[in-house]
VMD Tcl script that draws the C-alpha trace (Angstrom):
set ca {
  {-198.76 -62.95 5.16}
  {-200.18 -63.31 1.67}
  {-198.20 -62.24 -1.39}
  {-200.25 -59.04 -1.70}
  {-199.34 -58.14 1.90}
  {-195.72 -59.32 2.04}
  {-194.42 -57.57 -1.08}
  {-195.76 -54.10 -0.14}
  {-194.17 -54.34 3.32}
  {-190.85 -55.36 1.78}
  {-191.01 -52.58 -0.82}
  {-190.80 -49.84 1.83}
  {-187.85 -51.56 3.54}
  {-185.58 -52.09 0.55}
  {-182.46 -50.10 1.33}
  {-180.16 -48.96 -1.44}
  {-176.52 -48.19 -0.77}
  {-176.11 -44.45 -0.60}
  {-174.17 -43.44 -3.71}
  {-170.80 -41.77 -3.40}
  {-170.17 -39.64 -6.45}
  {-166.95 -37.58 -6.69}
  {-167.37 -33.82 -6.90}
  {-166.14 -33.87 -10.48}
  {-169.10 -36.07 -11.44}
  {-171.77 -33.67 -10.17}
  {-171.83 -31.45 -13.30}
  {-172.03 -34.56 -15.49}
  {-174.89 -35.95 -13.41}
  {-176.66 -32.61 -13.64}
  {-176.42 -32.63 -17.44}
  {-177.64 -36.23 -17.66}
  {-180.62 -35.58 -15.38}
  {-181.58 -32.48 -17.37}
  {-181.62 -34.64 -20.50}
  {-183.73 -37.29 -18.74}
  {-186.14 -34.64 -17.52}
  {-186.57 -33.16 -20.99}
  {-187.04 -36.60 -22.53}
  {-189.72 -37.46 -19.97}
  {-191.97 -34.67 -21.25}
  {-192.49 -36.65 -24.48}
  {-194.98 -39.50 -24.01}
  {-193.20 -41.72 -26.54}
  {-190.08 -41.77 -24.36}
  {-191.71 -42.89 -21.11}
  {-191.88 -46.64 -21.73}
  {-188.32 -46.99 -23.09}
  {-186.96 -45.00 -20.14}
  {-188.71 -47.13 -17.52}
  {-187.41 -50.32 -19.14}
  {-183.77 -49.24 -18.82}
  {-182.43 -50.40 -15.46}
  {-179.50 -47.98 -15.64}
  {-181.84 -45.00 -16.08}
  {-184.07 -46.00 -13.18}
  {-181.05 -46.86 -11.03}
  {-179.49 -43.43 -11.59}
  {-182.76 -41.66 -10.77}
  {-183.07 -43.66 -7.54}
  {-179.46 -43.01 -6.51}
  {-179.86 -39.26 -7.00}
  {-182.75 -39.24 -4.51}
  {-180.25 -39.97 -1.73}
  {-177.96 -37.05 -2.58}
  {-177.85 -33.72 -0.75}
  {-177.83 -31.67 -3.94}
  {-181.02 -29.68 -4.50}
  {-180.70 -29.42 -8.27}
  {-180.08 -33.14 -8.72}
  {-182.97 -33.96 -6.41}
  {-185.32 -31.67 -8.30}
  {-184.45 -33.03 -11.72}
  {-184.74 -36.61 -10.49}
  {-188.14 -36.09 -8.84}
  {-189.44 -34.10 -11.83}
  {-188.51 -37.00 -14.11}
  {-190.14 -39.57 -11.84}
  {-193.34 -37.50 -11.72}
  {-193.53 -37.69 -15.51}
  {-192.73 -41.42 -15.46}
  {-195.40 -42.21 -12.85}
  {-198.19 -43.09 -15.34}
  {-196.15 -45.95 -16.84}
  {-194.46 -47.30 -13.69}
  {-195.62 -50.86 -13.05}
  {-195.15 -52.71 -9.76}
  {-196.73 -55.92 -11.07}
  {-194.50 -56.46 -14.12}
  {-197.39 -56.85 -16.53}
  {-196.62 -53.75 -18.59}
  {-192.96 -54.63 -19.01}
  {-193.87 -58.19 -19.98}
  {-196.22 -56.84 -22.66}
  {-193.40 -54.68 -23.99}
  {-191.01 -57.61 -24.07}
  {-193.49 -59.82 -25.86}
  {-194.67 -57.37 -28.48}
  {-192.19 -54.51 -28.77}
  {-188.67 -55.61 -27.92}
  {-186.95 -57.27 -30.87}
  {-183.78 -58.19 -29.01}
  {-185.26 -60.49 -26.41}
  {-185.27 -64.17 -25.73}
  {-189.07 -64.03 -25.71}
  {-189.16 -62.89 -29.34}
  {-190.18 -66.33 -30.50}
  {-193.46 -65.97 -28.61}
  {-194.68 -63.27 -31.00}
  {-194.44 -59.68 -32.11}
  {-197.75 -57.86 -32.02}
  {-196.87 -54.18 -32.14}
  {-197.61 -51.17 -29.96}
  {-201.41 -51.37 -30.24}
  {-201.58 -54.84 -28.72}
  {-199.04 -53.93 -26.04}
  {-201.11 -50.89 -25.00}
  {-204.23 -53.02 -24.74}
  {-202.51 -55.08 -22.06}
  {-201.60 -52.05 -19.95}
  {-204.52 -51.32 -17.66}
  {-207.81 -52.76 -18.85}
  {-206.55 -56.28 -19.57}
  {-204.54 -58.75 -17.53}
  {-201.87 -61.03 -18.92}
  {-203.03 -64.54 -18.13}
  {-199.64 -66.18 -17.65}
  {-198.15 -68.19 -14.85}
  {-196.71 -66.10 -12.04}
  {-193.32 -67.78 -12.35}
  {-193.10 -66.82 -16.03}
  {-194.06 -63.25 -15.21}
  {-191.46 -63.09 -12.45}
  {-188.74 -64.63 -14.59}
  {-189.25 -62.09 -17.36}
  {-189.64 -58.99 -15.22}
  {-187.82 -59.69 -11.95}
  {-185.02 -57.14 -12.32}
  {-187.38 -54.41 -13.45}
  {-189.92 -54.96 -10.66}
  {-187.26 -55.06 -7.93}
  {-185.86 -51.80 -9.29}
  {-189.30 -50.20 -9.11}
  {-189.69 -51.39 -5.50}
  {-186.53 -49.48 -4.60}
  {-188.35 -46.30 -5.58}
  {-190.57 -46.56 -2.51}
  {-187.71 -46.77 -0.03}
  {-186.11 -43.77 -1.77}
  {-189.43 -41.90 -1.58}
  {-189.61 -42.73 2.13}
  {-186.13 -41.28 2.61}
  {-187.02 -38.07 0.75}
  {-190.18 -37.49 2.81}
  {-188.80 -38.16 6.30}
  {-185.39 -36.55 5.83}
  {-185.24 -33.18 7.63}
  {-182.68 -31.96 5.07}
  {-184.97 -32.32 2.06}
  {-185.50 -28.89 0.43}
  {-189.01 -27.44 0.25}
  {-189.17 -27.52 -3.57}
  {-188.27 -31.19 -3.56}
  {-190.98 -31.93 -0.99}
  {-193.57 -30.17 -3.15}
  {-192.63 -32.30 -6.13}
  {-192.55 -35.44 -3.98}
  {-196.17 -34.73 -3.01}
  {-197.08 -34.48 -6.69}
  {-195.20 -37.73 -7.32}
  {-197.22 -39.58 -4.68}
  {-200.45 -38.18 -6.11}
  {-199.52 -39.35 -9.62}
  {-198.63 -42.82 -8.35}
  {-201.96 -43.14 -6.57}
  {-203.96 -41.94 -9.58}
  {-202.34 -44.29 -12.07}
  {-203.02 -47.62 -10.43}
  {-203.19 -50.90 -12.35}
  {-205.32 -53.33 -10.29}
  {-204.30 -56.96 -10.13}
  {-205.99 -59.94 -8.56}
  {-202.94 -61.96 -7.54}
  {-200.09 -59.43 -7.51}
  {-199.83 -56.32 -5.30}
  {-200.86 -53.10 -7.01}
  {-199.71 -49.54 -6.34}
  {-202.62 -49.09 -3.93}
  {-201.64 -52.23 -2.03}
  {-198.14 -50.85 -1.49}
  {-199.39 -47.49 -0.24}
  {-201.76 -49.23 2.20}
  {-198.60 -50.45 3.94}
  {-197.02 -47.00 4.13}
  {-194.65 -46.73 7.13}
  {-195.98 -44.96 10.21}
  {-193.08 -42.51 10.26}
  {-193.80 -41.36 6.72}
  {-197.49 -41.01 7.51}
  {-196.69 -38.92 10.58}
  {-194.44 -36.73 8.45}
  {-197.33 -36.08 6.05}
  {-199.39 -34.92 9.04}
  {-196.55 -32.59 10.04}
  {-196.68 -30.98 6.60}
  {-200.15 -29.64 7.44}
  {-198.54 -27.00 9.65}
  {-195.10 -25.94 8.42}
  {-193.95 -22.32 8.84}
  {-193.89 -20.42 5.58}
  {-190.44 -20.08 4.05}
  {-189.04 -16.90 2.57}
  {-187.65 -13.52 3.64}
  {-190.86 -12.63 5.52}
  {-191.23 -15.98 7.24}
  {-190.48 -17.42 10.64}
  {-187.10 -18.74 9.55}
  {-184.90 -20.35 12.17}
  {-181.40 -18.92 12.36}
  {-178.80 -20.88 14.28}
  {-177.49 -18.44 16.96}
  {-174.15 -20.25 17.03}
  {-173.32 -19.27 13.46}
  {-175.47 -16.15 13.04}
  {-176.14 -13.64 15.80}
  {-178.63 -11.63 13.72}
  {-182.12 -13.10 13.84}
  {-184.66 -12.32 11.12}
  {-187.54 -13.41 13.38}
  {-189.46 -10.38 14.53}
  {-191.77 -10.57 17.51}
  {-194.44 -8.83 15.43}
  {-194.60 -11.91 13.20}
  {-195.80 -13.94 16.16}
  {-199.06 -11.94 16.10}
  {-199.77 -12.74 12.46}
  {-202.66 -15.04 11.64}
  {-202.68 -18.62 10.45}
  {-202.83 -17.75 6.75}
  {-199.70 -15.60 6.98}
  {-197.50 -18.04 8.88}
  {-198.19 -21.45 7.31}
  {-196.82 -22.91 4.09}
  {-200.11 -23.27 2.19}
  {-198.56 -24.92 -0.87}
  {-197.14 -27.80 1.13}
  {-200.27 -27.98 3.30}
  {-202.64 -28.28 0.33}
  {-200.56 -31.01 -1.28}
  {-200.39 -32.92 2.01}
  {-204.16 -32.63 2.38}
  {-204.69 -34.16 -1.04}
  {-202.28 -37.03 -0.41}
  {-203.79 -37.83 3.01}
  {-207.29 -37.75 1.51}
  {-206.24 -40.18 -1.24}
  {-204.61 -42.53 1.27}
  {-207.73 -42.56 3.46}
  {-209.90 -43.34 0.43}
  {-207.74 -46.45 -0.11}
  {-208.79 -47.75 3.31}
  {-205.60 -46.76 5.14}
  {-206.04 -46.49 8.91}
  {-204.46 -43.42 10.49}
  {-203.90 -43.66 14.25}
  {-205.85 -41.24 16.43}
  {-203.70 -38.17 16.88}
  {-204.51 -34.79 18.49}
  {-201.88 -33.28 16.20}
  {-203.92 -34.37 13.18}
  {-207.16 -32.91 14.54}
  {-205.54 -29.62 15.56}
  {-203.83 -29.25 12.18}
  {-207.02 -29.88 10.21}
  {-209.26 -27.44 12.09}
  {-207.46 -24.24 10.93}
  {-207.61 -25.48 7.33}
  {-211.37 -24.91 7.44}
  {-210.84 -21.24 8.25}
  {-208.13 -20.54 5.68}
  {-208.66 -17.95 2.98}
  {-205.44 -18.53 1.04}
  {-204.18 -21.46 -0.96}
  {-206.32 -23.78 -3.04}
  {-210.04 -23.16 -3.28}
  {-210.85 -26.80 -2.48}
  {-208.84 -26.92 0.77}
  {-212.02 -26.93 2.89}
  {-213.52 -29.65 0.69}
  {-210.44 -31.82 1.18}
  {-210.61 -31.35 4.96}
  {-214.30 -32.32 4.99}
  {-213.51 -35.41 2.93}
  {-210.75 -36.36 5.39}
  {-213.13 -35.97 8.32}
  {-215.70 -38.16 6.57}
  {-213.12 -40.89 6.01}
  {-211.97 -40.65 9.62}
  {-215.59 -40.91 10.76}
  {-215.84 -44.39 9.22}
  {-213.37 -45.67 11.81}
  {-214.48 -46.04 15.44}
  {-210.92 -45.22 16.46}
  {-211.59 -41.54 15.74}
  {-214.94 -41.13 17.49}
  {-213.51 -39.31 20.49}
  {-211.39 -37.15 18.23}
  {-214.41 -36.13 16.16}
  {-216.24 -35.11 19.33}
  {-213.30 -32.88 20.15}
  {-213.47 -31.47 16.62}
  {-217.21 -30.86 17.00}
  {-216.69 -28.73 20.08}
  {-214.03 -26.66 18.31}
  {-216.19 -26.25 15.23}
  {-219.18 -24.98 17.23}
  {-217.03 -22.22 18.65}
  {-215.68 -21.23 15.24}
  {-219.08 -21.45 13.53}
  {-220.60 -19.05 16.03}
  {-218.15 -16.37 14.87}
  {-218.07 -16.94 11.09}
  {-221.09 -17.63 8.86}
  {-218.89 -19.22 6.19}
  {-217.52 -21.79 8.64}
  {-221.04 -22.41 9.95}
  {-222.18 -23.30 6.43}
  {-219.26 -25.71 5.99}
  {-219.91 -27.37 9.34}
  {-223.64 -27.80 8.77}
  {-223.26 -28.95 5.18}
  {-220.34 -31.37 5.54}
  {-219.20 -32.12 9.07}
  {-222.46 -32.25 11.00}
  {-223.54 -35.60 9.46}
  {-220.10 -37.03 10.24}
  {-219.79 -36.18 13.92}
  {-223.37 -37.25 14.58}
}
mol new
graphics top color blue
foreach p $ca { graphics top sphere $p radius 0.5 }
foreach p [lrange $ca 0 end-1] q [lrange $ca 1 end] { graphics top cylinder $p $q radius 0.2 }
display resetview
């Protein structure tokens, strides 16, 4: 494997030791994370926070806890830090060269914030890879641990719904703020190597029962003999029984991953979950547009030809009953399946 292929595969497999905090430390952690979250709303605090290994390490450790409040504060903070996270080490090297006064690299120059910002996205630092690695190794390895923690949050069945919603926003922010690099793996390179289990979990999010007092909540009969699931709810339509917030976020993330060139295996579950999204009347207004974009990206791969034929047959039946769906099919999907 090349360096741009090996590092992304390793990033998803870095396993951190699950932290063991005493119960007495939970209130202290909660207060610290609230402070971090409030600080992350100020743009001037983002770069100093990402440079501190202790800050990033604490945020990563809290992603493995089973405390909803700690998880929420940690993910909220990481969403705000996403624009300045750097998997190549070039941003942190620019900060060390031009901003940090207490560094061994101080003798190389001190150019100020303006010059450091110029070397963020549009410019590349033309230094030897060994020098870049020597100056930013600890920081970059810490950032790589974020992806294994993100993988744990997504695939864990115990992750609360609110945390999953914020994790979807975190992925979207990471994909939007990508710093391309010729020799080193970028954020997009890492997400092209996303584990299959995590990708399958994103597909599962397209059809999750809606949570709440009027939802199809599962009640364990061993501990609770009173079930809140009414048989009348089984006759409710798609829009009333699916979690549209989680579905719309999953649609956006899947669409972004496909635009990167990621190959999704052919799956009847994917096709069956996407078809009802075209008929939905709740949720985001661009849900149908996202589904059409996903179908177009799938149509570029011969692996999904049979699946698109199956989709075409389903769409013909739906279009014959609804003029709105017929317009969507003729305007967006007909060129794809043919």
